VOBA-1610 file (N, C-alpha, C; in pm, whole numbers, padded with zeros to 5 digits, always signed):
BEGIN
Met-11966+09734+17218Met-12067+09815+17152Met-12168+09722+17085Thr-12292+09754+17102Thr-12396+09671+17044Thr-12413+09704+16897Ser-12412+09601+16811Ser-12429+09622+16668Ser-12575+09652+16637Asn-12597+09740+16536Asn-12734+09768+16495Asn-12772+09688+16371Arg-12688+09590+16335Arg-12720+09506+16220Arg-12849+09429+16248Asn-12924+09411+16137Asn-13049+09335+16149Asn-13141+09398+16253Ser-13137+09534+16254Ser-13214+09605+16355Ser-13363+09584+16340Gly-13405+09534+16222Gly-13546+09511+16202Gly-13595+09385+16270Gly-13506+09311+16338Gly-13545+09187+16403Gly-13495+09067+16324Ser-13519+08950+16378Ser-13477+08828+16308Ser-13569+08806+16189Pro-13523+08723+16089Pro-13609+08698+15973Pro-13747+08649+16010Ala-13755+08574+16122Ala-13886+08522+16164Ala-13979+08634+16210Gln-13921+08752+16241Gln-14002+08861+16295Gln-14027+08973+16193Ile-13958+08970+16078Ile-13966+09080+15982Ile-14079+09056+15882Pro-14185+09136+15887Pro-14294+09118+15791Pro-14247+09142+15648Leu-14294+09062+15556Leu-14254+09075+15417Leu-14284+09214+15362Lys-14402+09266+15392Lys-14440+09395+15334Lys-14355+09508+15389Ala-14316+09501+15515Ala-14229+09603+15571Ala-14091+09597+15507Ala-14039+09475+15487Ala-13910+09458+15422Ala-13916+09509+15279Lys-14027+09479+15211Lys-14043+09525+15073Lys-14038+09677+15066Asp-14109+09745+15158Asp-14111+09892+15159Asp-13971+09949+15183Glu-13896+09888+15274Glu-13760+09934+15302Glu-13671+09916+15180Phe-13685+09803+15114Phe-13607+09773+14993Phe-13636+09875+14884Leu-13764+09905+14860Leu-13801+09995+14752Leu-13754+10138+14777Arg-13744+10178+14903Arg-13696+10313+14933Arg-13552+10334+14886Glu-13477+10227+14871Glu-13337+10237+14830Glu-13319+10234+14679Gln-13427+10205+14605Gln-13416+10191+14460Gln-13448+10323+14391Lys-13394+10339+14268Lys-13414+10463+14194Lys-13438+10432+14047Gly-13499+10530+13977Gly-13517+10521+13833Gly-13628+10428+13790Asn-13632+10401+13657Asn-13735+10316+13600Asn-13733+10177+13660Tyr-13612+10129+13693Tyr-13601+09995+13751Tyr-13680+09987+13880Ser-13678+10097+13956Ser-13751+10095+14082Ser-13902+10087+14059Ser-13952+10150+13952Ser-14094+10141+13919Ser-14133+09998+13886Asn-14048+09932+13807Asn-14075+09793+13771Asn-14072+09704+13895Leu-13973+09726+13981Leu-13963+09648+14104Leu-14088+09665+14190Lys-14128+09791+14209Lys-14244+09820+14294Lys-14368+09750+14241Tyr-14394+09766+14113Tyr-14514+09707+14055Tyr-14513+09556+14067Asn-14401+09492+14034Asn-14397+09346+14032Asn-14389+09286+14172Leu-14320+09352+14264Leu-14317+09300+14400Leu-14454+09311+14467Glu-14524+09418+14439Glu-14659+09431+14496Glu-14754+09328+14436Lys-14737+09298+14306Lys-14817+09191+14244Lys-14785+09057+14310Trp-14656+09032+14337Trp-14614+08906+14400Trp-14677+08894+14539Leu-14672+09003+14615Leu-14725+09000+14751Leu-14878+08996+14753Asp-14940+09081+14673Asp-15086+09095+14680Asp-15161+08985+14606Asp-15105+08940+14492Asp-15177+08842+14411Asp-15134+08699+14434Trp-15016+08681+14495Trp-14968+08543+14509Trp-14941+08507+14656Ile-14855+08584+14720Ile-14820+08553+14860Ile-14942+08559+14951Asp-15030+08657+14928Asp-15145+08673+15017Asp-15238+08552+15016Lys-15228+08468+14915Lys-15311+08348+14909Lys-15245+08231+14980Arg-15126+08257+15038Arg-15050+08152+15104Arg-15030+08189+15251Asp-14945+08113+15319Asp-14926+08136+15463Asp-14802+08219+15496Glu-14719+08250+15395Glu-14596+08323+15422Glu-14626+08468+15462Glu-14573+08510+15575Glu-14595+08647+15622Glu-14465+08720+15653Thr-14358+08646+15684Thr-14230+08706+15718Thr-14124+08661+15619Leu-14007+08726+15626Leu-13896+08687+15539Leu-13858+08541+15560Ala-13857+08497+15685Ala-13817+08359+15715Ala-13914+08257+15656Asp-14036+08299+15628Asp-14134+08207+15571Asp-14106+08175+15425Val-14026+08259+15358Val-13998+08239+15215Val-13881+08141+15202Thr-13910+08022+15161Thr-13811+07914+15151Thr-13788+07879+15004Pro-13688+07795+14976Pro-13671+07748+14837Pro-13797+07681+14782Leu-13873+07614+14870Leu-13996+07551+14824Leu-14100+07658+14786Thr-14105+07768+14863Thr-14194+07879+14828Thr-14163+07929+14688Met-14033+07951+14663Met-13992+08005+14534Met-14009+07902+14422Arg-13998+07775+14454Arg-14025+07673+14352Arg-14173+07676+14312His-14260+07693+14412His-14403+07705+14381His-14429+07829+14295Tyr-14359+07939+14324Tyr-14376+08061+14245Tyr-14325+08040+14102Ala-14212+07971+14090Ala-14158+07941+13956Ala-14256+07855+13877Asn-14317+07758+13943Asn-14418+07676+13877Asn-14537+07759+13832Tyr-14579+07851+13917Tyr-14691+07940+13884Tyr-14659+08024+13760Leu-14538+08079+13755Leu-14498+08159+13639Leu-14487+08073+13513Glu-14436+07952+13530Glu-14425+07863+13414Glu-14562+07831+13356Arg-14660+07808+13444Arg-14795+07781+13395Arg-14852+07901+13322Arg-14824+08021+13373Arg-14873+08142+13308Arg-14810+08165+13172Ser-14691+08108+13150Ser-14621+08129+13023Ser-14664+08031+12914Arg-14753+07938+12948Arg-14797+07841+12849Arg-14905+07901+12760Gly-14900+07868+12634Gly-15007+07910+12543Gly-14991+08053+12497Asp-15070+08088+12397Asp-15057+08219+12333Asp-15110+08334+12419Thr-15205+08305+12506Thr-15266+08414+12583Thr-15193+08441+12715Gly-15088+08366+12744Gly-15016+08387+12869Gly-14904+08489+12854Ile-14819+08498+12956Ile-14705+08588+12952Ile-14593+08523+12873Ala-14498+08603+12826Ala-14382+08550+12755Ala-14291+08475+12853Glu-14217+08378+12802Glu-14123+08306+12888Glu-14021+08401+12949Ser-13977+08500+12869Ser-13881+08598+12921Ser-13944+08679+13034Ser-14074+08708+13025Ser-14142+08782+13133Ser-14147+08698+13260Ala-14171+08567+13245Ala-14175+08478+13362Ala-14042+08484+13435Arg-13933+08478+13360Arg-13801+08484+13425Arg-13776+08621+13487Thr-13822+08726+13419Thr-13803+08862+13472Thr-13878+08880+13603Tyr-14003+08835+13609Tyr-14081+08848+13732Tyr-14014+08774+13847Tyr-13963+08656+13818Tyr-13893+08579+13921Tyr-13769+08656+13967Asn-13697+08715+13873Asn-13573+08785+13907Asn-13599+08909+13992Tyr-13714+08973+13974Tyr-13747+09088+14059Tyr-13759+09043+14205Val-13826+08932+14227Val-13839+08881+14364Val-13703+08839+14417Ser-13624+08775+14331Ser-13490+08733+14373Ser-13404+08852+14410Ala-13418+08964+14338Ala-13341+09086+14370Ala-13378+09137+14510Phe-13505+09132+14542Phe-13551+09173+14675Phe-13490+09083+14783Leu-13489+08953+14762Leu-13435+08859+14860Leu-13283+08870+14869Ser-13217+08902+14757Ser-13071+08924+14761Ser-13038+09046+14846Trp-13121+09149+14833Trp-13102+09268+14917Trp-13117+09229+15064Ala-13214+09144+15095Ala-13234+09103+15235Ala-13112+09031+15288Val-13043+08955+15203Val-12918+08890+15244Val-12810+08995+15268Lys-12803+09091+15175Lys-12700+09196+15183Lys-12710+09277+15311Val-12831+09307+15357Val-12849+09386+15478Val-12868+09297+15601Glu-12836+09169+15585Glu-12833+09072+15695Glu-12970+09050+15759Lys-13072+09053+15674Lys-13205+09016+15722Lys-13234+08870+15690Leu-13157+08812+15596Leu-13167+08670+15561Leu-13026+08612+15551Pro-13007+08486+15587Pro-12875+08425+15575Pro-12839+08389+15431Glu-12940+08361+15345Glu-12916+08325+15206Glu-13043+08352+15126Asn-13025+08358+14995Asn-13137+08387+14907Asn-13204+08256+14862Pro-13326+08229+14907Pro-13391+08104+14870Pro-13425+08096+14722Ala-13434+08212+14655Ala-13470+08211+14513Ala-13356+08165+14425Glu-13233+08166+14477Glu-13118+08130+14396Glu-13084+07981+14403Lys-13156+07906+14482Lys-13134+07762+14489Lys-13182+07697+14358Glu-13103+07602+14307Glu-13138+07538+14181Glu-13275+07472+14188Arg-13305+07411+14301Arg-13435+07343+14313Arg-13551+07442+14310Ala-13522+07568+14343Ala-13626+07671+14337Ala-13646+07720+14193Lys-13537+07739+14120Lys-13544+07796+13985Lys-13575+07695+13877Asp-13561+07569+13909Asp-13568+07464+13808Asp-13696+07467+13723Pro-13816+07496+13779Pro-13937+07493+13695Pro-13950+07610+13597Leu-13868+07714+13609Leu-13882+07829+13521Leu-13862+07790+13375Pro-13930+07859+13281Pro-13906+07834+13139Pro-13759+07854+13105Thr-13707+07770+13019Thr-13563+07774+12990Thr-13524+07894+12905Gly-13614+07934+12814Gly-13584+08051+12733Gly-13468+08031+12639Thr-13464+07916+12573Thr-13352+07887+12483Thr-13375+07936+12341Thr-13493+07994+12311Thr-13522+08040+12176Thr-13429+08154+12138Ser-13361+08142+12023Ser-13270+08247+11979Ser-13348+08360+11913Ser-13283+08476+11897Ser-13352+08590+11838Ser-13399+08561+11697Ser-13328+08476+11624Ser-13366+08446+11486Ser-13491+08359+11479Glu-13528+08293+11590Glu-13644+08205+11591Glu-13770+08277+11638Gln-13758+08401+11687Gln-13874+08476+11731Gln-13942+08541+11612Gln-14075+08561+11623Gln-14145+08619+11510Gln-14117+08768+11496Phe-14093+08811+11372Phe-14081+08951+11336Phe-14175+08973+11217Trp-14251+09080+11220Trp-14328+09112+11100Trp-14229+09154+10993Glu-14211+09070+10893Glu-14122+09103+10783Glu-14185+09214+10698Pro-14102+09292+10625Pro-14158+09401+10543Pro-14271+09356+10451Glu-14256+09240+10385Glu-14362+09192+10295Glu-14489+09159+10374Gln-14474+09103+10495Gln-14590+09072+10578Gln-14658+09200+10625Arg-14576+09299+10662Arg-14632+09427+10706Arg-14710+09493+10592Arg-14654+09492+10471Arg-14724+09551+10356Arg-14853+09475+10326Thr-14848+09342+10337Thr-14967+09263+10306Thr-15081+09293+10401Ile-15053+09294+10532Ile-15160+09313+10629Ile-15212+09456+10626Thr-15124+09556+10607Thr-15171+09695+10603Thr-15247+09723+10474Asp-15202+09668+10361Asp-15277+09685+10236Asp-15416+09622+10248Phe-15421+09506+10315Phe-15549+09436+10329Phe-15647+09516+10413Val-15604+09564+10532Val-15697+09637+10618Val-15733+09772+10558Asp-15642+09829+10476Asp-15672+09955+10410Asp-15783+09936+10307Glu-15770+09834+10222Glu-15872+09807+10121Glu-16004+09766+10186Arg-15994+09688+10293Arg-16113+09644+10367Arg-16189+09764+10422Ala-16116+09862+10478Ala-16181+09980+10533Ala-16244+10066+10423Arg-16173+10082+10312Arg-16225+10163+10201Arg-16356+10103+10147Ala-16354+09969+10130Ala-16474+09902+10078Ala-16591+09918+10175Ala-16563+09908+10304Ala-16670+09920+10404Ala-16726+10062+10407Ile-16639+10162+10394Ile-16685+10302+10393Ile-16773+10327+10271Asp-16731+10276+10154Asp-16812+10294+10032Asp-16949+10230+10046Lys-16955+10118+10117Lys-17080+10044+10129Lys-17167+10092+10244Glu-17104+10121+10360Glu-17182+10146+10481Glu-17167+10287+10537Gly-17074+10365+10483Gly-17054+10501+10535Gly-17009+10499+10680Thr-17083+10567+10766Thr-17046+10573+10908Thr-17065+10440+10980Gly-17128+10343+10913Gly-17144+10211+10975Gly-17021+10124+10962Ala-16914+10179+10904Ala-16792+10099+10880Ala-16696+10108+10998Phe-16750+10122+11118Phe-16665+10148+11235Phe-16558+10040+11255Glu-16596+09913+11259Glu-16499+09809+11294Glu-16384+09804+11195Glu-16414+09816+11066Glu-16308+09810+10964Glu-16213+09929+10976Val-16268+10047+11005Val-16185+10167+11020Val-16102+10158+11148Arg-16165+10110+11254Arg-16090+10090+11380Arg-15978+09989+11361Asp-16008+09875+11297Asp-15907+09771+11279Asp-15790+09822+11195Arg-15820+09903+11093Arg-15712+09959+11011Arg-15621+10047+11095Ala-15679+10136+11174Ala-15596+10225+11257Ala-15512+10146+11355Leu-15571+10043+11416Leu-15498+09963+11514Leu-15382+09888+11447Val-15407+09825+11334Val-15300+09751+11266Val-15188+09845+11223Tyr-15222+09963+11174Tyr-15118+10059+11134Tyr-15034+10104+11254Val-15099+10131+11367Val-15024+10171+11486Val-14930+10060+11531Leu-14977+09936+11532Leu-14892+09824+11570Leu-14779+09805+11470Ala-14809+09818+11342Ala-14713+09786+11237Ala-14601+09886+11223Tyr-14624+10013+11263Tyr-14527+10117+11231Tyr-14469+10194+11350Thr-14519+10171+11471Thr-14468+10252+11584Thr-14377+10175+11679Gly-14387+10041+11682Gly-14309+09965+11779Gly-14370+09966+11918Val-14492+10014+11931Val-14558+10020+12062Val-14590+09878+12109Arg-14589+09856+12239Arg-14633+09727+12294Arg-14785+09721+12292Gly-14838+09602+12267Gly-14982+09586+12264Gly-15049+09634+12391Ala-14991+09600+12506Ala-15051+09636+12635Ala-15042+09785+12665Glu-14968+09860+12581Glu-14960+10005+12601Glu-15075+10079+12534Val-15143+10015+12440Val-15254+10082+12371Val-15385+10006+12383Leu-15379+09886+12442Leu-15498+09802+12458Leu-15521+09772+12606Ala-15638+09724+12639Ala-15667+09686+12778Ala-15608+09549+12807Asp-15555+09537+12927Asp-15506+09408+12977Asp-15593+09373+13097Arg-15673+09269+13083Arg-15770+09235+13188Arg-15702+09202+13321Arg-15572+09168+13317Arg-15503+09130+13440Arg-15448+09251+13515Val-15443+09368+13448Val-15385+09488+13509Val-15483+09603+13495Asp-15544+09645+13605Asp-15649+09747+13601Asp-15602+09877+13538Arg-15476+09913+13562Arg-15426+10042+13512Arg-15408+10041+13361Arg-15400+09924+13302Arg-15386+09915+13156Arg-15526+09902+13095Asn-15586+10016+13071Asn-15724+10016+13021Asn-15736+10073+12881Gly-15625+10077+12807Gly-15629+10118+12667Gly-15595+10264+12645Leu-15545+10294+12526Leu-15511+10430+12486Leu-15637+10514+12477Arg-15629+10639+12522Arg-15742+10733+12519Arg-15713+10845+12419Trp-15820+10905+12367Trp-15800+11014+12272Trp-15727+11131+12336Ser-15741+11147+12467Ser-15669+11254+12536Ser-15518+11232+12533Asp-15476+11110+12499Asp-15333+11078+12493Asp-15279+11082+12350Val-15362+11122+12254Val-15323+11122+12113Val-15305+11267+12067Tyr-15188+11297+12011Tyr-15157+11432+11963Tyr-15122+11422+11815Leu-15226+11420+11731Leu-15204+11400+11589Leu-15124+11516+11527Glu-15148+11636+11576Glu-15075+11751+11519Glu-14926+11745+11550Asn-14891+11681+11661Asn-14750+11668+11698Asn-14691+11532+11660Gly-14775+11443+11607Gly-14727+11312+11564Gly-14679+11224+11678Met-14756+11218+11787Met-14714+11135+11901Met-14834+11093+11984Ile-14812+10991+12065Ile-14909+10950+12166Ile-14834+10936+12299Glu-14909+10940+12407Glu-14854+10911+12539Glu-14910+10777+12584Ala-14823+10679+12601Ala-14866+10545+12637Ala-14824+10514+12780Phe-14898+10424+12843Phe-14864+10377+12977Phe-14761+10266+12959Gly-14633+10303+12975Gly-14523+10216+12936Gly-14497+10101+13031Lys-14403+10019+12990Lys-14362+09906+13072Lys-14306+09951+13205Ser-14251+10074+13207Ser-14193+10130+13329Ser-14299+10172+13430Gln-14427+10161+13392Gln-14541+10207+13472Gln-14550+10360+13473Asp-14477+10426+13382Asp-14483+10571+13367Asp-14541+10605+13230Arg-14584+10730+13213Arg-14628+10777+13083Arg-14506+10794+12994Glu-14510+10739+12874Glu-14397+10746+12781Glu-14446+10797+12645Glu-14366+10884+12583Glu-14401+10938+12452Glu-14361+10841+12342Val-14453+10815+12251Val-14430+10724+12139Val-14458+10801+12010Gly-14360+10801+11920Gly-14376+10873+11794Gly-14470+10802+11698Leu-14555+10880+11631Leu-14643+10826+11527Leu-14578+10851+11391Thr-14562+10747+11313Thr-14509+10766+11179Thr-14617+10824+11089Gly-14576+10877+10973Gly-14671+10933+10880Gly-14776+10833+10834Gln-14737+10706+10830Gln-14831+10602+10786Gln-14951+10590+10879Thr-14935+10624+11006Thr-15041+10603+11105Thr-15138+10719+11117Leu-15099+10838+11070Leu-15177+10958+11100Leu-15315+10957+11033Glu-15321+10929+10903Glu-15450+10933+10834Glu-15547+10827+10886Pro-15503+10700+10907Pro-15596+10602+10965Pro-15652+10646+11100Leu-15570+10711+11183Leu-15619+10759+11313Leu-15715+10876+11295Arg-15685+10966+11202Arg-15776+11079+11176Arg-15912+11029+11129Arg-15911+10932+11037Arg-16038+10882+10985Arg-16119+10813+11095Leu-16049+10743+11184Leu-16119+10677+11294Leu-16183+10779+11387Arg-16109+10884+11419Arg-16164+10986+11509Arg-16284+11056+11446Thr-16274+11086+11316Thr-16385+11151+11246Thr-16509+11062+11245Leu-16487+10933+11223Leu-16600+10840+11214Leu-16669+10823+11349Val-16590+10805+11455Val-16648+10781+11588Val-16700+10910+11649Asp-16625+11021+11624Asp-16658+11149+11687Asp-16684+11128+11836Pro-16581+11086+11911Pro-16601+11049+12052Pro-16663+11162+12133Pro-16763+11130+12215Pro-16829+11232+12298Pro-16736+11296+12400Ala-16629+11226+12436Ala-16535+11278+12536Ala-16394+11233+12501Glu-16296+11314+12540Glu-16156+11280+12513Glu-16111+11158+12592Ser-16188+11122+12694Ser-16151+11005+12776Ser-16186+10873+12708Trp-16257+10880+12595Trp-16296+10757+12527Trp-16174+10682+12475Pro-16182+10547+12474Pro-16070+10469+12419Pro-16057+10489+12268Val-15935+10490+12221Val-15909+10505+12077Val-15958+10381+12002Phe-15940+10265+12064Phe-15979+10139+12000Phe-16086+10071+12084Pro-16211+10124+12078Pro-16317+10069+12162Pro-16362+09931+12116Ser-16408+09852+12212Ser-16461+09719+12182Ser-16611+09729+12155Arg-16656+09648+12057Arg-16800+09639+12030Arg-16856+09506+12080His-16783+09443+12171His-16826+09316+12227His-16958+09338+12301Pro-17073+09283+12253Pro-17203+09315+12311Pro-17213+09293+12462Pro-17168+09178+12517Pro-17181+09163+12663Pro-17108+09273+12740Ser-16990+09314+12691Ser-16914+09420+12759Ser-16987+09553+12750Leu-17047+09580+12634Leu-17122+09705+12618Leu-17247+09706+12707Tyr-17317+09593+12713Tyr-17436+09587+12799Tyr-17398+09607+12946Lys-17283+09556+12985Lys-17239+09575+13124Lys-17211+09723+13151Arg-17146+09790+13056Arg-17119+09933+13074Arg-17251+10012+13082Ile-17347+09973+13000Ile-17476+10040+13000Ile-17547+10021+13135Ala-17544+09898+13186Ala-17606+09869+13315Ala-17534+09943+13428Asp-17398+09944+13423Asp-17320+10013+13526Asp-17351+10163+13529Ala-17391+10216+13412Ala-17424+10359+13405Ala-17567+10387+13450Gly-17637+10279+13491Gly-17773+10297+13543Gly-17882+10300+13438His-17851+10249+13317His-17949+10250+13210His-18010+10110+13193Glu-18130+10109+13141Glu-18194+09982+13106Glu-18129+09925+12980Lys-18139+09794+12965Lys-18084+09731+12846Lys-18159+09780+12723Pro-18086+09835+12623Pro-18155+09890+12506Pro-18206+09779+12415Asp-18308+09812+12337Asp-18364+09715+12243Asp-18276+09699+12120Gly-18211+09808+12079Gly-18133+09804+11956Gly-17987+09770+11979Asp-17904+09816+11885Asp-17760+09791+11886Asp-17697+09862+12007Pro-17627+09787+12096Pro-17568+09853+12214Pro-17460+09954+12176Trp-17392+09932+12063Trp-17289+10027+12020Trp-17353+10162+11984Glu-17460+10157+11909Glu-17531+10280+11874Glu-17583+10349+12000Tyr-17622+10269+12098Tyr-17675+10327+12222Tyr-17566+10402+12299Val-17445+10344+12309Val-17340+10414+12384Val-17296+10540+12309Leu-17300+10537+12175Leu-17268+10658+12099Leu-17371+10768+12126Glu-17498+10729+12129Glu-17604+10828+12148Glu-17605+10885+12290Thr-17576+10801+12388Thr-17585+10844+12528Thr-17453+10892+12586Gly-17342+10866+12515Gly-17211+10907+12566Gly-17155+10817+12674Ile-17213+10698+12690Ile-17159+10602+12787Ile-17027+10548+12732Glu-16923+10556+12813Glu-16789+10518+12765Glu-16779+10367+12747Pro-16743+10321+12626Pro-16728+10177+12604Pro-16593+10128+12654Pro-16575+09998+12670Pro-16444+09947+12708Pro-16349+09950+12590Ser-16221+09944+12620Ser-16120+09934+12514Ser-16108+09790+12468Met-16065+09772+12343Met-16026+09638+12299Met-15916+09586+12391Ser-15913+09457+12411Ser-15813+09396+12498Ser-15703+09331+12416Thr-15593+09299+12482Thr-15484+09229+12413Thr-15531+09093+12364Ser-15610+09023+12443Ser-15657+08891+12401Ser-15752+08903+12282Gly-15840+09003+12285Gly-15931+09024+12173Gly-15856+09060+12046Thr-15748+09136+12059Thr-15669+09175+11943Thr-15593+09057+11885Arg-15549+08965+11971Arg-15486+08844+11919Arg-15584+08766+11832Thr-15707+08756+11878Thr-15810+08688+11799Thr-15832+08760+11666Leu-15835+08892+11669Leu-15851+08971+11547Leu-15734+08947+11451Leu-15611+08948+11502Leu-15493+08929+11417Leu-15491+08789+11355Lys-15540+08691+11429Lys-15552+08556+11370Lys-15644+08558+11249Arg-15758+08625+11264Arg-15855+08629+11155Arg-15802+08710+11037Leu-15742+08826+11064Leu-15691+08911+10957Leu-15575+08844+10883Ser-15487+08776+10957Ser-15373+08708+10894Ser-15422+08605+10793Lys-15528+08535+10830Lys-15582+08432+10741Lys-15654+08494+10621Glu-15737+08594+10648Glu-15812+08658+10540Glu-15720+08728+10441Ala-15610+08787+10491Ala-15516+08858+10404Ala-15417+08763+10336Glu-15417+08636+10379Glu-15323+08537+10326Glu-15179+08589+10337Val-15145+08627+10460Val-15012+08682+10487Val-14906+08578+10453Pro-14807+08612+10371Pro-14704+08515+10334Pro-14611+08482+10450Gly-14548+08363+10442Gly-14451+08324+10542Gly-14510+08264+10667Leu-14643+08242+10669Leu-14710+08182+10784Leu-14773+08050+10743Asp-14774+07954+10835Asp-14847+07830+10810Asp-14989+07851+10859Leu-15072+07906+10770Leu-15208+07942+10809Leu-15292+07821+10845Glu-15256+07705+10786Glu-15329+07583+10819Glu-15304+07540+10963Glu-15186+07579+11016Glu-15152+07548+11155Glu-15186+07663+11249Asn-15267+07755+11199Asn-15315+07868+11281Asn-15204+07965+11320Glu-15097+07970+11240Glu-14996+08073+11263Glu-15054+08209+11223Tyr-15012+08314+11291Tyr-15065+08447+11261Tyr-14963+08552+11303Leu-14983+08674+11257Leu-14897+08785+11297Leu-14929+08824+11441Thr-14832+08812+11529Thr-14856+08834+11671Thr-14836+08980+11708Leu-14890+09017+11824Leu-14874+09154+11874Leu-14727+09191+11888His-14651+09107+11958His-14511+09143+11984His-14426+09127+11858Gly-14473+09044+11765Gly-14403+09034+11637Gly-14403+09166+11562Ala-14512+09244+11578Ala-14517+09376+11515Ala-14408+09466+11571Arg-14394+09465+11702Arg-14291+09549+11768Arg-14151+09505+11725Arg-14127+09375+11723Arg-13995+09328+11682Arg-13967+09364+11536Gly-14072+09358+11453Gly-14054+09390+11312Gly-14014+09535+11291Val-14074+09627+11367Val-14035+09768+11360Val-13888+09783+11399Gly-13852+09720+11510Gly-13713+09730+11556Gly-13615+09671+11458Glu-13651+09558+11396Glu-13560+09493+11302Glu-13533+09583+11181Thr-13639+09644+11127Thr-13619+09734+11012Thr-13532+09853+11050Leu-13560+09914+11165Leu-13481+10029+11209Leu-13336+09989+11238Tyr-13318+09870+11297Tyr-13184+09823+11329Tyr-13102+09805+11201Lys-13164+09748+11100Lys-13094+09725+10973Lys-13063+09855+10901Glu-13161+09947+10902Glu-13148+10069+10822Glu-13073+10181+10894His-13088+10190+11027His-13033+10304+11100His-12948+10267+11221Gly-12935+10138+11251Gly-12849+10096+11359Gly-12919+10077+11492Ala-12840+10029+11590Ala-12895+09989+11719Ala-12953+10106+11797Gln-12891+10224+11788Gln-12937+10336+11870Gln-13078+10380+11830Arg-13105+10386+11698Arg-13239+10426+11655Arg-13343+10323+11700Ala-13308+10195+11687Ala-13401+10090+11730Ala-13426+10099+11880Gln-13320+10121+11957Gln-13335+10128+12103Gln-13424+10246+12143Arg-13402+10362+12081Arg-13481+10481+12116Arg-13628+10462+12078Thr-13653+10402+11962Thr-13791+10383+11918Thr-13864+10282+12006Leu-13795+10173+12039Leu-13856+10069+12122Leu-13854+10103+12270Arg-13781+10209+12305Arg-13773+10257+12444Arg-13718+10150+12539His-13613+10083+12493His-13543+09989+12580His-13455+10067+12677Ala-13473+10047+12806Ala-13390+10117+12905Ala-13245+10073+12897Asp-13222+09947+12863Asp-13087+09892+12858Asp-13052+09858+12713Pro-12944+09917+12656Pro-12905+09886+12518Pro-12882+09737+12495Lys-12847+09663+12601Lys-12824+09519+12586Lys-12950+09448+12540Thr-13066+09498+12581Thr-13192+09436+12541Thr-13207+09442+12389Thr-13177+09558+12331Thr-13186+09574+12186Thr-13085+09486+12116Ser-12962+09484+12169Ser-12858+09403+12108Ser-12893+09255+12109Glu-12947+09207+12221Glu-12983+09065+12231Glu-13100+09032+12139Met-13196+09125+12126Met-13314+09099+12043Met-13276+09084+11896Tyr-13174+09159+11853Tyr-13137+09158+11712Tyr-12996+09103+11688Ser-12956+09011+11776Ser-12823+08951+11763Ser-12808+08875+11632His-12919+08821+11578His-12911+08746+11452His-12871+08837+11337Ile-12908+08967+11344Ile-12869+09061+11238Ile-12719+09085+11244Glu-12667+09106+11367Glu-12524+09127+11383Glu-12446+09006+11334Ala-12494+08886+11368Ala-12425+08764+11325Ala-12424+08752+11174Ser-12536+08784+11109Ser-12545+08776+10964Ser-12451+08876+10898Glu-12450+09000+10951Glu-12364+09102+10893Glu-12216+09068+10911Leu-12183+09012+11028Leu-12044+08970+11049Leu-12005+08860+10951Gly-12098+08768+10927Gly-12071+08660+10832Gly-12043+08714+10694Glu-12121+08813+10650Glu-12100+08872+10519Glu-11966+08945+10512Asp-11934+09023+10618Asp-11807+09095+10619Asp-11689+08998+10618Asn-11699+08892+10696Asn-11590+08795+10704Asn-11574+08717+10575Thr-11684+08697+10502Thr-11674+08630+10372Thr-11585+08708+10278Ala-11602+08841+10276Ala-11521+08926+10189Ala-11374+08917+10227Val-11346+08908+10358Val-11205+08898+10401Val-11141+08772+10348Phe-11209+08660+10360Phe-11151+08532+10317Phe-11149+08518+10166Asn-11236+08591+10096Asn-11234+08585+09950Asn-11107+08646+09893Asp-11042+08731+09972Asp-10919+08796+09926Asp-10795+08709+09943Glu-10811+08593+10010Glu-10695+08507+10032Glu-10644+08446+09900
//
């Protein structure tokens, strides 16, 4: 009897994209969304610039080049996290492991040590990662609150940037949302910022474009509601499709004006888009990092080496929310708020808290000796 194994042909004959489609059909749940998005990015943004077209073309050297590419992207503050670099690599490795399992490949080239060696090591412990501490959170929110009040008293409706910045800092500080879920990410077209149509102030929630590539509900704490209401009142967006945190970057506004078929205005481009209803771009993650650097310094946030340009980071805000919830209400509340699909992610992120609490409990045991 003739075996139907490897019915798709030899590895030299199996197109990568066809194998990818077959692999994704077998996946389910949020994990499958992440796989689909990242594998298509690997194929469309990276493989397509190379000569690999079939499964057999993907060698340990191919994967070493990919690991090097991810490592370069993880350098510096504006790149991806080291953990993200490893995750992206692992998605591709999962696809190649499946190809081995269904006998389309003899072995997984991504699992060779020489292939994985360039990846970031990721040895930073949870205690060494930045968390917005309660005092830091109070300092930055008090600062942007007073800054917005002073600007409103002085400029009235001209206090847009200060009111916008206050609402943004409050949302980051108290919801645990990821920066890329409410801001534009220039590398991902679908991440174009939170829209007013996604904000439900009466229900205390927003709908964000989550890490899973699906719409996810994020709870708004009471602290965030008034700053968001004041921002909406001040901007009075002409359409619900407008970004909640619009950018006033002049070149970006002029581009939007030109794209809409208008001549370059003589006055303020922000006032022009308000008057004409031309939709402005959303603030970006990179632009918000620059803003947080400036605000951290102006507010003199404690616990930072401001002379060394340390600042409150986007992801530090999310970790800070989780840390407070983990301490006060336990792992389950933190996991639900941060929307971690796997409880292990929450446990690993806050392992330093568990270690500290165990140390305190064990101290009491030995004190009784």
